[in-house]
DRENKE-340917 format. One record per atom (N, C-alpha, C): y, x, z; atom name; residue number from 1. Coordinates in nm, 2 decimals, m for minus. Each point is the difference from the previous one (the first is absolute). Layout:
BEGIN
       c2       c1       c3   atom    nr
        Y        X        Z     CA   NUM
...
! end
This chain:
BEGIN
       c2       c1       c3   atom    nr
     7.78    m0.27    m2.41      N     1
    m0.11    m0.04     0.06     CA     1
    m0.05     0.06     0.16      C     1
     0.05     0.15    m0.03      N     2
    m0.07     0.10     0.16     CA     2
     0.15    m0.06     0.07      C     2
     0.11    m0.02    m0.07      N     3
     0.09    m0.04     0.11     CA     3
    m0.07    m0.15     0.08      C     3
    m0.03    m0.07    m0.06      N     4
    m0.03    m0.16     0.05     CA     4
    m0.10     0.04     0.07      C     4
    m0.11     0.08    m0.01      N     5
    m0.10     0.01     0.08     CA     5
     0.04     0.08     0.13      C     5
     0.08     0.10    m0.02      N     6
     0.04    m0.03     0.12     CA     6
     0.07    m0.04     0.12      C     6
     0.08    m0.12    m0.08      N     7
     0.05    m0.09     0.07     CA     7
    m0.14    m0.11     0.06      C     7
    m0.08    m0.04    m0.07      N     8
    m0.12    m0.08     0.02     CA     8
    m0.11     0.08    m0.07      C     8
    m0.05     0.08     0.06      N     9
    m0.14     0.09    m0.03     CA     9
    m0.11    m0.11    m0.01      C     9
    m0.01    m0.11     0.04      N    10
    m0.14    m0.09     0.05     CA    10
     0.05    m0.11    m0.16      C    10
     0.08     0.01    m0.10      N    11
     0.02    m0.11    m0.06     CA    11
    m0.06     0.05    m0.15      C    11
    m0.13    m0.09     0.00      N    12
    m0.09     0.01    m0.14     CA    12
     0.03    m0.02    m0.12      C    12
     0.14    m0.07    m0.04      N    13
     0.07    m0.02    m0.10     CA    13
     0.05     0.11    m0.06      C    13
     0.03     0.09     0.12      N    14
     0.10     0.09    m0.03     CA    14
    m0.08     0.10    m0.07      C    14
    m0.14     0.03     0.05      N    15
    m0.07     0.12    m0.03     CA    15
    m0.09    m0.05    m0.12      C    15
     0.00    m0.12    m0.03      N    16
    m0.05    m0.05    m0.11     CA    16
     0.12     0.06    m0.14      C    16
     0.12    m0.04     0.04      N    17
     0.10     0.04    m0.11     CA    17
     0.01     0.15    m0.02      C    17
    m0.03     0.08     0.12      N    18
     0.03     0.14    m0.04     CA    18
    m0.18     0.02    m0.06      C    18
    m0.10    m0.03     0.04      N    19
    m0.12     0.01    m0.07     CA    19
     0.05    m0.01    m0.16      C    19
     0.03    m0.12    m0.03      N    20
     0.07    m0.01    m0.15     CA    20
     0.06     0.07    m0.05      C    20
     0.09     0.06     0.07      N    21
     0.11     0.11    m0.09     CA    21
    m0.11     0.13     0.01      C    21
    m0.09     0.03     0.08      N    22
    m0.10     0.13    m0.02     CA    22
    m0.04     0.01    m0.12      C    22
    m0.06    m0.15    m0.03      N    23
    m0.11    m0.06    m0.10     CA    23
     0.08     0.06    m0.12      C    23
     0.13    m0.06    m0.02      N    24
     0.08     0.04    m0.10     CA    24
     0.01     0.16    m0.03      C    24
     0.04     0.06     0.09      N    25
     0.00     0.12     0.03     CA    25
    m0.13     0.09    m0.03      C    25
    m0.12    m0.09    m0.04      N    26
    m0.11     0.09     0.00     CA    26
    m0.09     0.10     0.10      C    26
     0.08    m0.07     0.10      N    27
    m0.07     0.07     0.14     CA    27
    m0.11    m0.11     0.08      C    27
    m0.11    m0.01    m0.06      N    28
    m0.08    m0.06     0.04     CA    28
    m0.06    m0.03     0.15      C    28
     0.01     0.15     0.07      N    29
    m0.05     0.03     0.14     CA    29
     0.08    m0.09     0.06      C    29
     0.13     0.02    m0.01      N    30
     0.11    m0.02     0.07     CA    30
     0.00    m0.18     0.00      C    30
    m0.04    m0.06    m0.12      N    31
     0.00    m0.14    m0.01     CA    31
    m0.12    m0.05     0.07      C    31
    m0.08     0.05    m0.04      N    32
    m0.12    m0.03     0.11     CA    32
    m0.01    m0.01     0.15      C    32
     0.07     0.10     0.02      N    33
     0.03     0.03     0.17     CA    33
     0.11    m0.13     0.07      C    33
     0.12    m0.02    m0.08      N    34
     0.08    m0.08     0.02     CA    34
    m0.07    m0.16     0.00      C    34
    m0.07    m0.03    m0.10      N    35
    m0.10    m0.12    m0.03     CA    35
    m0.09    m0.01     0.12      C    35
    m0.08     0.10     0.06      N    36
    m0.10    m0.02     0.12     CA    36
     0.08    m0.01     0.11      C    36
     0.10     0.06     0.03      N    37
     0.08     0.00     0.10     CA    37
     0.06    m0.17     0.04      C    37
     0.05    m0.03    m0.13      N    38
     0.04    m0.14     0.01     CA    38
    m0.09    m0.11     0.02      C    38
    m0.13     0.01    m0.09      N    39
    m0.12    m0.04     0.07     CA    39
    m0.04    m0.03     0.17      C    39
     0.00     0.13     0.02      N    40
     0.01    m0.02     0.17     CA    40
     0.09    m0.07     0.06      C    40
     0.14    m0.02    m0.04      N    41
     0.11    m0.05     0.07     CA    41
     0.01    m0.17    m0.04      C    41
    m0.08    m0.04    m0.11      N    42
     0.03    m0.12    m0.05     CA    42
    m0.14    m0.10     0.03      C    42
     0.04    m0.14     0.00      N    43
    m0.11    m0.08    m0.04     CA    43
    m0.05    m0.01    m0.14      C    43
     0.04     0.05    m0.09      N    44
    m0.03    m0.07    m0.13     CA    44
    m0.14     0.12    m0.01      C    44
    m0.05    m0.05    m0.10      N    45
    m0.14     0.07    m0.04     CA    45
     0.02     0.10    m0.09      C    45
    m0.05     0.06    m0.02      N    46
    m0.03     0.14    m0.06     CA    46
     0.06    m0.04    m0.17      C    46
    m0.07    m0.12    m0.04      N    47
     0.04     0.00    m0.11     CA    47
     0.15    m0.08    m0.05      C    47
     0.05    m0.09     0.12      N    48
     0.14    m0.02    m0.07     CA    48
     0.06     0.11     0.06      C    48
     0.02     0.07     0.09      N    49
     0.04     0.11     0.00     CA    49
     0.03     0.10    m0.13      C    49
    m0.12    m0.01    m0.05      N    50
     0.01     0.10    m0.13     CA    50
     0.05    m0.08    m0.13      C    50
    m0.02    m0.11     0.00      N    51
     0.08    m0.11    m0.08     CA    51
     0.17     0.03    m0.01      C    51
     0.04     0.02     0.14      N    52
     0.14    m0.02     0.07     CA    52
     0.06     0.14    m0.05      C    52
    m0.09     0.09    m0.01      N    53
     0.04     0.12    m0.03     CA    53
     0.01     0.03    m0.17      C    53
    m0.10    m0.06    m0.06      N    54
     0.02     0.03    m0.11     CA    54
     0.08    m0.07    m0.11      C    54
     0.06    m0.13     0.06      N    55
     0.13    m0.08    m0.06     CA    55
     0.12     0.05     0.07      C    55
     0.00     0.09     0.13      N    56
     0.12     0.10     0.02     CA    56
     0.01     0.08    m0.14      C    56
    m0.11     0.12     0.01      N    57
     0.00     0.07    m0.13     CA    57
     0.04    m0.06    m0.11      C    57
    m0.04    m0.13    m0.06      N    58
     0.02    m0.01    m0.12     CA    58
     0.12    m0.04    m0.02      C    58
     0.05    m0.07     0.11      N    59
     0.16    m0.02    m0.01     CA    59
     0.07     0.09    m0.03      C    59
    m0.01     0.11     0.11      N    60
     0.08     0.13     0.00     CA    60
    m0.02     0.05    m0.17      C    60
    m0.15     0.03    m0.03      N    61
     0.00     0.04    m0.14     CA    61
     0.12    m0.05    m0.12      C    61
    m0.02    m0.17     0.01      N    62
     0.06    m0.08    m0.11     CA    62
     0.16     0.04     0.01      C    62
     0.04     0.02     0.15      N    63
     0.18     0.03     0.03     CA    63
    m0.04     0.14    m0.06      C    63
    m0.08     0.08    m0.01      N    64
     0.07     0.12    m0.04     CA    64
    m0.07     0.06    m0.15      C    64
    m0.01    m0.13    m0.10      N    65
    m0.05     0.00    m0.11     CA    65
    m0.16     0.09    m0.02      C    65
    m0.05    m0.03     0.06      N    66
    m0.12     0.05     0.02     CA    66
    m0.09    m0.13    m0.04      C    66
     0.00    m0.06    m0.16      N    67
    m0.02    m0.09    m0.02     CA    67
    m0.17    m0.03     0.01      C    67
    m0.08     0.11    m0.06      N    68
    m0.14     0.01     0.00     CA    68
    m0.06    m0.03     0.12      C    68
     0.03     0.07     0.12      N    69
    m0.01     0.05     0.13     CA    69
     0.03    m0.16     0.04      C    69
     0.08    m0.06     0.01      N    70
     0.03    m0.15     0.04     CA    70
    m0.10    m0.07    m0.05      C    70
    m0.04     0.00    m0.11      N    71
    m0.14    m0.09    m0.08     CA    71
    m0.12     0.03     0.04      C    71
    m0.04     0.10     0.03      N    72
    m0.09     0.09     0.07     CA    72
    m0.04    m0.06     0.10      C    72
     0.10     0.00     0.12      N    73
    m0.01    m0.02     0.12     CA    73
     0.01    m0.16     0.04      C    73
     0.07    m0.06    m0.09      N    74
     0.00    m0.14     0.02     CA    74
    m0.14    m0.05    m0.08      C    74
    m0.04     0.05    m0.09      N    75
    m0.13    m0.06    m0.05     CA    75
    m0.10     0.00     0.07      C    75
    m0.01     0.13     0.14      N    76
    m0.08     0.00     0.08     CA    76
    m0.02    m0.06     0.14      C    76
     0.13    m0.08     0.01      N    77
     0.02    m0.11     0.11     CA    77
    m0.04    m0.10    m0.06      C    77
     0.02    m0.05    m0.16      N    78
    m0.04    m0.10    m0.04     CA    78
    m0.15    m0.03     0.01      C    78
    m0.07     0.07    m0.01      N    79
    m0.14     0.04    m0.07     CA    79
    m0.09    m0.01     0.13      C    79
     0.08     0.04     0.12      N    80
    m0.02     0.00     0.11     CA    80
    m0.05    m0.13     0.09      C    80
     0.05    m0.09    m0.07      N    81
     0.00    m0.13     0.08     CA    81
    m0.03    m0.12    m0.07      C    81
    m0.05    m0.09     0.05      N    82
    m0.07    m0.11    m0.04     CA    82
     0.15    m0.10    m0.05      C    82
     0.03    m0.03     0.10      N    83
     0.14    m0.09     0.00     CA    83
     0.10     0.10    m0.08      C    83
     0.10    m0.08    m0.07      N    84
     0.12     0.09    m0.06     CA    84
     0.10     0.02     0.08      C    84
     0.00     0.18     0.00      N    85
     0.11     0.04     0.07     CA    85
     0.13    m0.02    m0.10      C    85
     0.09    m0.09     0.05      N    86
     0.10    m0.01    m0.09     CA    86
     0.11     0.10    m0.03      C    86
     0.02     0.09     0.08      N    87
     0.08     0.14     0.03     CA    87
    m0.05     0.04    m0.10      C    87
    m0.09     0.02    m0.02      N    88
    m0.11     0.14    m0.05     CA    88
     0.03    m0.07    m0.17      C    88
    m0.01    m0.12    m0.01      N    89
     0.03    m0.05    m0.15     CA    89
     0.12     0.02    m0.06      C    89
     0.08     0.00     0.11      N    90
     0.14    m0.01    m0.08     CA    90
     0.05     0.15     0.00      C    90
    m0.03     0.06     0.12      N    91
     0.02     0.20    m0.05     CA    91
    m0.07     0.02    m0.12      C    91
    m0.14    m0.02    m0.05      N    92
    m0.06     0.03    m0.08     CA    92
     0.10    m0.04    m0.14      C    92
     0.04    m0.15    m0.01      N    93
     0.06    m0.06    m0.11     CA    93
     0.11     0.06    m0.06      C    93
     0.10     0.03     0.15      N    94
     0.11     0.08    m0.02     CA    94
    m0.02     0.13    m0.06      C    94
    m0.09     0.11     0.06      N    95
    m0.01     0.10    m0.03     CA    95
    m0.03     0.01    m0.16      C    95
    m0.14    m0.08    m0.04      N    96
    m0.01    m0.02    m0.18     CA    96
     0.12    m0.01    m0.06      C    96
     0.06    m0.10     0.03      N    97
     0.12    m0.07    m0.05     CA    97
     0.09     0.15    m0.02      C    97
     0.05     0.06     0.12      N    98
     0.06     0.13    m0.01     CA    98
    m0.05     0.14    m0.10      C    98
    m0.12     0.00     0.00      N    99
    m0.10     0.08    m0.06     CA    99
    m0.04    m0.03    m0.14      C    99
     0.12    m0.11    m0.06      N   100
    m0.02    m0.04    m0.11     CA   100
    m0.14    m0.05    m0.08      C   100
    m0.11    m0.06     0.11      N   101
    m0.10    m0.06    m0.03     CA   101
     0.04    m0.13     0.04      C   101
     0.07    m0.07    m0.16      N   102
     0.03    m0.14     0.05     CA   102
    m0.13    m0.08     0.02      C   102
    m0.12    m0.03    m0.12      N   103
    m0.05    m0.09    m0.02     CA   103
    m0.10     0.01     0.16      C   103
    m0.03     0.10     0.07      N   104
    m0.08     0.02     0.12     CA   104
     0.08    m0.10     0.11      C   104
     0.14     0.08    m0.04      N   105
     0.10    m0.06     0.10     CA   105
     0.00    m0.17     0.04      C   105
     0.02    m0.04    m0.17      N   106
    m0.01    m0.14     0.02     CA   106
    m0.13    m0.09     0.01      C   106
    m0.11     0.07     0.01      N   107
    m0.14    m0.02     0.06     CA   107
     0.00    m0.03     0.14      C   107
     0.10     0.09     0.04      N   108
    m0.04    m0.01     0.18     CA   108
     0.15    m0.08     0.02      C   108
     0.10     0.00    m0.05      N   109
     0.10    m0.14     0.05     CA   109
    m0.10    m0.11    m0.04      C   109
    m0.05    m0.01    m0.10      N   110
    m0.10    m0.14    m0.03     CA   110
    m0.10    m0.05     0.13      C   110
    m0.04     0.11     0.05      N   111
    m0.08    m0.04     0.12     CA   111
     0.11    m0.04     0.09      C   111
     0.11     0.03     0.05      N   112
     0.05    m0.04     0.11     CA   112
     0.09    m0.14    m0.06      C   112
     0.01     0.01    m0.08      N   113
     0.07    m0.18    m0.10     CA   113
    m0.08    m0.07     0.02      C   113
    m0.12     0.00    m0.01      N   114
    m0.12    m0.12     0.01     CA   114
    m0.01    m0.04     0.13      C   114
     0.06     0.04     0.12      N   115
     0.00    m0.05     0.11     CA   115
     0.12    m0.03     0.07      C   115
     0.02    m0.13    m0.03      N   116
     0.13    m0.06     0.02     CA   116
     0.07     0.02     0.15      C   116
    m0.08     0.03     0.12      N   117
     0.03     0.00     0.11     CA   117
     0.08     0.14     0.03      C   117
    m0.08     0.09    m0.10      N   118
     0.08     0.14     0.03     CA   118
     0.08     0.07    m0.11      C   118
     0.03    m0.09    m0.11      N   119
     0.08     0.05    m0.09     CA   119
     0.16    m0.01     0.08      C   119
     0.07     0.09    m0.06      N   120
     0.12     0.01     0.05     CA   120
     0.08    m0.01    m0.09      C   120
     0.13     0.02    m0.02      N   121
     0.12     0.03    m0.09     CA   121
     0.02     0.10    m0.08      C   121
    m0.04     0.13     0.11      N   122
    m0.03     0.09    m0.05     CA   122
    m0.11     0.05    m0.09      C   122
    m0.10    m0.07     0.01      N   123
    m0.13     0.00    m0.09     CA   123
     0.03    m0.06    m0.14      C   123
     0.10    m0.10     0.02      N   124
     0.02    m0.07    m0.12     CA   124
     0.12     0.10    m0.09      C   124
     0.07     0.04     0.06      N   125
     0.11     0.10    m0.05     CA   125
    m0.06     0.11    m0.05      C   125
    m0.09     0.06     0.08      N   126
    m0.08     0.11    m0.06     CA   126
    m0.10    m0.03    m0.11      C   126
    m0.07    m0.12    m0.01      N   127
    m0.07    m0.01    m0.13     CA   127
     0.08     0.01    m0.12      C   127
     0.12    m0.11     0.01      N   128
     0.07    m0.01    m0.11     CA   128
     0.07     0.13    m0.05      C   128
     0.05     0.09     0.11      N   129
     0.02     0.13    m0.07     CA   129
    m0.07     0.06    m0.08      C   129
    m0.15     0.04     0.09      N   130
    m0.08     0.04    m0.11     CA   130
    m0.08    m0.04    m0.12      C   130
     0.03    m0.14    m0.04      N   131
     0.00    m0.09    m0.11     CA   131
     0.12     0.07    m0.09      C   131
     0.10     0.04     0.06      N   132
     0.13     0.05    m0.09     CA   132
    m0.06     0.12    m0.09      C   132
    m0.06     0.06     0.13      N   133
    m0.03     0.18    m0.06     CA   133
    m0.09    m0.06    m0.15      C   133
    m0.08    m0.08     0.00      N   134
    m0.09    m0.02    m0.10     CA   134
     0.04    m0.07    m0.12      C   134
     0.12    m0.05     0.03      N   135
     0.06    m0.10    m0.13     CA   135
     0.00    m0.13     0.04      C   135
    m0.09    m0.05     0.07      N   136
    m0.05    m0.15     0.03     CA   136
     0.15    m0.05     0.04      C   136
     0.10    m0.02    m0.05      N   137
     0.13    m0.07     0.07     CA   137
    m0.01    m0.13     0.04      C   137
    m0.06    m0.10    m0.10      N   138
     0.00    m0.14     0.04     CA   138
    m0.08     0.00     0.13      C   138
    m0.11     0.04     0.04      N   139
    m0.09     0.01     0.10     CA   139
     0.06     0.04     0.11      C   139
     0.08     0.12    m0.04      N   140
     0.05     0.05     0.16     CA   140
     0.13    m0.11     0.00      C   140
     0.06    m0.06    m0.05      N   141
     0.12    m0.11     0.05     CA   141
    m0.08    m0.09     0.06      C   141
    m0.11    m0.04     0.02      N   142
    m0.06    m0.10     0.05     CA   142
     0.00     0.06     0.16      C   142
    m0.07     0.14     0.01      N   143
    m0.05     0.03     0.11     CA   143
     0.13     0.05     0.06      C   143
     0.11     0.05    m0.05      N   144
     0.16     0.01     0.07     CA   144
     0.07    m0.12     0.01      C   144
    m0.04    m0.10    m0.05      N   145
     0.09    m0.15     0.03     CA   145
    m0.06    m0.04     0.08      C   145
    m0.15     0.02     0.03      N   146
    m0.07    m0.09     0.19     CA   146
     0.09     0.10     0.10      C   146
    m0.02     0.16    m0.04      N   147
     0.02     0.08     0.13     CA   147
     0.18    m0.06     0.01      C   147
     0.08     0.00    m0.12      N   148
     0.15    m0.04     0.06     CA   148
    m0.03    m0.13     0.07      C   148
    m0.08    m0.07    m0.03      N   149
     0.02    m0.15     0.08     CA   149
    m0.05     0.01     0.14      C   149
    m0.13     0.09     0.04      N   150
    m0.03     0.02     0.14     CA   150
     0.10     0.05     0.07      C   150
     0.06     0.13    m0.08      N   151
     0.14     0.09     0.07     CA   151
     0.12    m0.13     0.02      C   151
     0.02    m0.07    m0.05      N   152
     0.08    m0.12     0.02     CA   152
     0.01    m0.08     0.13      C   152
    m0.15    m0.02    m0.01      N   153
    m0.04    m0.10     0.11     CA   153
    m0.01     0.06     0.09      C   153
    m0.07     0.13     0.03      N   154
     0.07     0.10     0.16     CA   154
     0.10     0.07     0.00      C   154
     0.13    m0.06    m0.07      N   155
     0.13     0.05    m0.01     CA   155
    m0.01     0.17     0.03      C   155
    m0.11     0.05    m0.10      N   156
    m0.02     0.14     0.01     CA   156
     0.10     0.08    m0.10      C   156
     0.11     0.06     0.04      N   157
     0.13     0.02    m0.09     CA   157
    m0.08     0.11    m0.10      C   157
    m0.04     0.09     0.09      N   158
    m0.02     0.17    m0.04     CA   158
    m0.12    m0.06    m0.09      C   158
    m0.13    m0.07     0.01      N   159
    m0.07    m0.02    m0.07     CA   159
     0.05    m0.05    m0.13      C   159
     0.07    m0.13     0.02      N   160
     0.05    m0.08    m0.15     CA   160
     0.08     0.11    m0.05      C   160
     0.04     0.14     0.02      N   161
     0.10     0.06    m0.07     CA   161
    m0.12     0.06    m0.10      C   161
    m0.11     0.05     0.07      N   162
    m0.08     0.08    m0.05     CA   162
    m0.08    m0.08    m0.13      C   162
    m0.03    m0.12     0.06      N   163
    m0.08    m0.09    m0.10     CA   163
     0.10    m0.07    m0.14      C   163
     0.14     0.00     0.08      N   164
     0.10    m0.02    m0.11     CA   164
     0.03     0.12    m0.11      C   164
    m0.04     0.13     0.05      N   165
     0.01     0.12    m0.11     CA   165
    m0.10     0.02    m0.08      C   165
    m0.16    m0.06     0.06      N   166
    m0.11     0.00    m0.07     CA   166
     0.03    m0.13    m0.13      C   166
     0.03    m0.10     0.06      N   167
     0.06    m0.09    m0.15     CA   167
     0.08     0.03    m0.07      C   167
     0.11     0.11     0.01      N   168
     0.08     0.05    m0.07     CA   168
    m0.06     0.09    m0.12      C   168
    m0.10     0.05     0.06      N   169
    m0.08     0.12    m0.11     CA   169
    m0.07    m0.11    m0.11      C   169
    m0.07    m0.12     0.09      N   170
    m0.10    m0.04    m0.12     CA   170
     0.08    m0.07    m0.09      C   170
     0.13    m0.07     0.02      N   171
     0.09    m0.06    m0.09     CA   171
     0.03     0.10    m0.09      C   171
     0.03     0.12     0.07      N   172
     0.07     0.08    m0.11     CA   172
    m0.12     0.05    m0.08      C   172
    m0.14    m0.01     0.00      N   173
    m0.07     0.05    m0.07     CA   173
    m0.04    m0.10    m0.11      C   173
     0.02    m0.11     0.07      N   174
     0.01    m0.11    m0.14     CA   174
     0.11    m0.02    m0.08      C   174
     0.10     0.13     0.00      N   175
     0.14     0.01    m0.08     CA   175
     0.07    m0.13     0.05      C   175
     0.02    m0.06     0.12      N   176
     0.05    m0.13     0.07     CA   176
     0.12     0.07     0.09      C   176
     0.07     0.08    m0.06      N   177
     0.09     0.10     0.05     CA   177
     0.13    m0.04     0.05      C   177
     0.03    m0.12    m0.04      N   178
     0.13    m0.08     0.06     CA   178
    m0.04    m0.04     0.14      C   178
    m0.13    m0.08     0.01      N   179
    m0.05    m0.03     0.14     CA   179
    m0.07     0.08     0.08      C   179
    m0.02     0.13    m0.06      N   180
    m0.04     0.15     0.11     CA   180
     0.12     0.01     0.04      C   180
     0.09     0.03    m0.04      N   181
     0.13     0.05     0.06     CA   181
     0.06    m0.10     0.11      C   181
     0.02    m0.11    m0.01      N   182
    m0.03    m0.12     0.08     CA   182
    m0.07     0.02     0.14      C   182
    m0.10     0.03    m0.02      N   183
    m0.12    m0.02     0.10     CA   183
     0.03     0.16     0.06      C   183
     0.00     0.08    m0.07      N   184
     0.04     0.14     0.06     CA   184
     0.10    m0.02     0.11      C   184
     0.13    m0.05    m0.01      N   185
     0.11    m0.03     0.03     CA   185
     0.00    m0.08     0.11      C   185
    m0.09    m0.07     0.02      N   186
    m0.04    m0.08     0.12     CA   186
    m0.07     0.07     0.12      C   186
    m0.06     0.10    m0.09      N   187
    m0.10     0.09     0.10     CA   187
     0.10     0.09     0.06      C   187
     0.08     0.06    m0.06      N   188
     0.13     0.08     0.06     CA   188
     0.07    m0.08     0.10      C   188
     0.00    m0.14    m0.02      N   189
     0.12    m0.08     0.08     CA   189
    m0.09     0.00     0.17      C   189
    m0.13    m0.01    m0.03      N   190
    m0.12     0.01     0.13     CA   190
     0.01     0.12     0.03      C   190
     0.00     0.12    m0.07      N   191
    m0.01     0.13     0.06     CA   191
     0.08     0.08    m0.06      C   191
     0.14     0.05     0.05      N   192
     0.05     0.06    m0.12     CA   192
    m0.04     0.17    m0.01      C   192
    m0.12     0.05     0.05      N   193
    m0.06     0.14     0.03     CA   193
    m0.08     0.01    m0.14      C   193
    m0.06    m0.09    m0.05      N   194
    m0.06    m0.03    m0.07     CA   194
     0.02     0.12    m0.12      C   194
    m0.01     0.10    m0.01      N   195
     0.08     0.08    m0.14     CA   195
    m0.12    m0.01    m0.10      C   195
    m0.12    m0.04     0.01      N   196
    m0.07     0.00    m0.11     CA   196
     0.03    m0.14    m0.09      C   196
     0.03    m0.12     0.10      N   197
     0.05    m0.09    m0.08     CA   197
     0.11     0.03    m0.07      C   197
     0.12     0.07     0.06      N   198
     0.13     0.00    m0.03     CA   198
    m0.07     0.10    m0.16      C   198
    m0.06     0.08     0.00      N   199
    m0.02     0.08    m0.12     CA   199
    m0.06    m0.09    m0.11      C   199
    m0.09    m0.10     0.02      N   200
    m0.08    m0.07    m0.08     CA   200
     0.09    m0.10    m0.04      C   200
     0.08    m0.05     0.05      N   201
     0.13    m0.07     0.01     CA   201
     0.05     0.07    m0.18      C   201
     0.03     0.11     0.06      N   202
     0.09     0.06    m0.15     CA   202
    m0.12     0.02    m0.11      C   202
    m0.09     0.01     0.04      N   203
    m0.10     0.01    m0.13     CA   203
     0.00    m0.12    m0.08      C   203
     0.01    m0.14     0.09      N   204
    m0.05    m0.09    m0.05     CA   204
     0.14    m0.08    m0.07      C   204
     0.15     0.05     0.05      N   205
     0.07     0.00    m0.08     CA   205
     0.03     0.03    m0.14      C   205
    m0.06     0.14    m0.03      N   206
     0.03     0.06    m0.11     CA   206
    m0.13    m0.07    m0.07      C   206
    m0.07    m0.05     0.03      N   207
    m0.09    m0.10    m0.10     CA   207
    m0.13     0.11    m0.02      C   207
    m0.09     0.00    m0.11      N   208
    m0.09     0.04    m0.05     CA   208
     0.01     0.16    m0.01      C   208
     0.12     0.02    m0.03      N   209
     0.04     0.20    m0.06     CA   209
     0.00     0.04     0.15      C   209
     0.04    m0.07     0.09      N   210
     0.01     0.09     0.15     CA   210
    m0.08    m0.03     0.12      C   210
    m0.08    m0.11    m0.04      N   211
    m0.12    m0.04     0.11     CA   211
    m0.14     0.11     0.02      C   211
    m0.01    m0.01     0.13      N   212
    m0.13     0.13     0.01     CA   212
    m0.06    m0.08     0.14      C   212
    m0.11     0.08    m0.02      N   213
    m0.10    m0.04     0.10     CA   213
     0.02     0.05     0.18      C   213
     0.02    m0.01     0.09      N   214
     0.00     0.07     0.08     CA   214
    m0.13     0.10     0.05      C   214
     0.00     0.06     0.12      N   215
    m0.10     0.05     0.04     CA   215
    m0.04    m0.08     0.09      C   215
    m0.16    m0.01     0.04      N   216
    m0.02    m0.17     0.03     CA   216
    m0.02     0.05     0.15      C   216
     0.01     0.14     0.06      N   217
     0.00     0.06     0.15     CA   217
     0.16    m0.04     0.05      C   217
     0.09     0.01    m0.09      N   218
     0.13     0.00     0.02     CA   218
     0.06    m0.17     0.06      C   218
    m0.12    m0.11    m0.07      N   219
     0.03    m0.14     0.03     CA   219
    m0.12    m0.03     0.11      C   219
     0.11    m0.02     0.10      N   220
    m0.12    m0.10     0.14     CA   220
     0.02    m0.12    m0.04      C   220
    m0.13    m0.07     0.05      N   221
    m0.03    m0.15    m0.05     CA   221
     0.09    m0.06     0.10      C   221
! end
């Protein structure tokens, strides 16, 4: 951020990004100074800049496995607005999922999925995979099949691979191991770098004695 500011010292978005970094480092004074400087340079309101900083900090916290911090910051954004901030809802849902707060994650994804114009392939995929975590495999298949349909409609090859991987997990959970192997193979055909799909295909091939549940955070939606 310092190098970017040397190149463009009057860019409020860079100051907000550095402010978010200072916030995660626990340096509230520097975070506040950057946010105030960004406010002087930006036409946005103080509330808008504060939310932008909170969302950036929440994203960074999620990426560094600070799930409780990400939940706290996303919640602050959600509660600060009358209109839904869908980025904040998604951040909190994902952080709760990775923090193994599965029921709460499902509640958040439900809020998003009730908005037909807002829901995406990734939302349905994530919802289905969280359902797998609590053993609701039939429900998971419904959500994952919708995400697969959306991925195919949008020609989203990578998204389709992730959604297929989730479907494989649900099928394996229902002891439909041959079907699961077939789906994992299709996922790998779409994206050969999906190591978790390769490992889970091996588990499904061995049947009940070799099956296992992967770590949530290792399975993107």
